[in-house]
GUKOLBA-157028 format. One line per field, with one value per residue (C-alpha): residue in three letters; x, y, z. Coordinates in steps of 0.02 Angstrom, whole numbers, plus 50000, padded with zeros to 5 digits. Layout:
residu ALA_...
x X_...
y Y_...
z Z_...
***
This chain:
residu MET_SER_GLN_GLN_PRO_VAL_LYS_PRO_MET_ALA_ASP_HIS_GLU_ARG_VAL_LEU_GLY_GLN_ILE_GLN_ARG_GLY_GLU_ILE_ARG_CYS_GLY_ALA_ASP_ALA_ALA_ARG_GLU_ILE_ALA_ALA_ARG_HIS_GLN_ALA_ALA_TYR_GLY_ASP_ALA_VAL_TRP_GLY_PRO_VAL_PRO_ASP_ALA_ALA_TRP_ALA_ASP_ALA_ILE_ALA_ALA_LEU_ASN_GLY_GLY_THR_ASN_ARG
x 46602_46611_46735_46675_46758_46892_46838_46979_47002_47020_47188_47110_47017_47177_47279_47145_47136_47325_47319_47176_47270_47428_47527_47580_47589_47543_47537_47659_47744_47777_47843_47960_48028_48058_48143_48250_48305_48357_48446_48538_48585_48634_48673_48653_48668_48481_48400_48540_48568_48431_48331_48251_48260_48117_48221_48374_48272_48202_48376_48444_48298_48340_48519_48464_48503_48428_48471_48447
y 47954_48135_48258_48424_48577_48657_48825_48952_49003_49186_49231_49286_49119_49022_49124_49117_48928_48914_49016_48910_48748_48816_48808_48990_49111_49293_49431_49531_49383_49295_49456_49483_49306_49325_49493_49423_49278_49402_49510_49357_49301_49468_49579_49767_49774_49740_49870_49944_49915_49835_49978_49888_49739_49645_49625_49576_49447_49373_49357_49280_49156_49102_49072_48966_49093_49241_49423_49457
z 48646_48596_48668_48732_48658_48765_48831_48854_49035_49081_49158_49322_49339_49307_49433_49568_49545_49564_49725_49795_49756_49838_49676_49693_49837_49844_49971_50074_50158_49993_49915_50063_50049_49862_49886_50027_49915_49780_49908_49976_49800_49724_49873_49872_49682_49669_49785_49887_50074_50178_50256_50404_50519_50433_50275_50374_50471_50310_50235_50394_50398_50220_50274_50422_50559_50646_50638_50823
***
């Protein structure tokens, strides 16, 4: 049995496959959750004070509570 040569995959094909399989997330909601985790972990040293309620809600959700 002969093995087929491995064809390199373009980065965009690899990333799109990971998104389709649910291995990684992208988009505004995912970015907000990541930023909220960093804000919760490092405080205002990262970006300064939270400018709006959406960020505060995301941080509160990570901590198991609500902001309102």
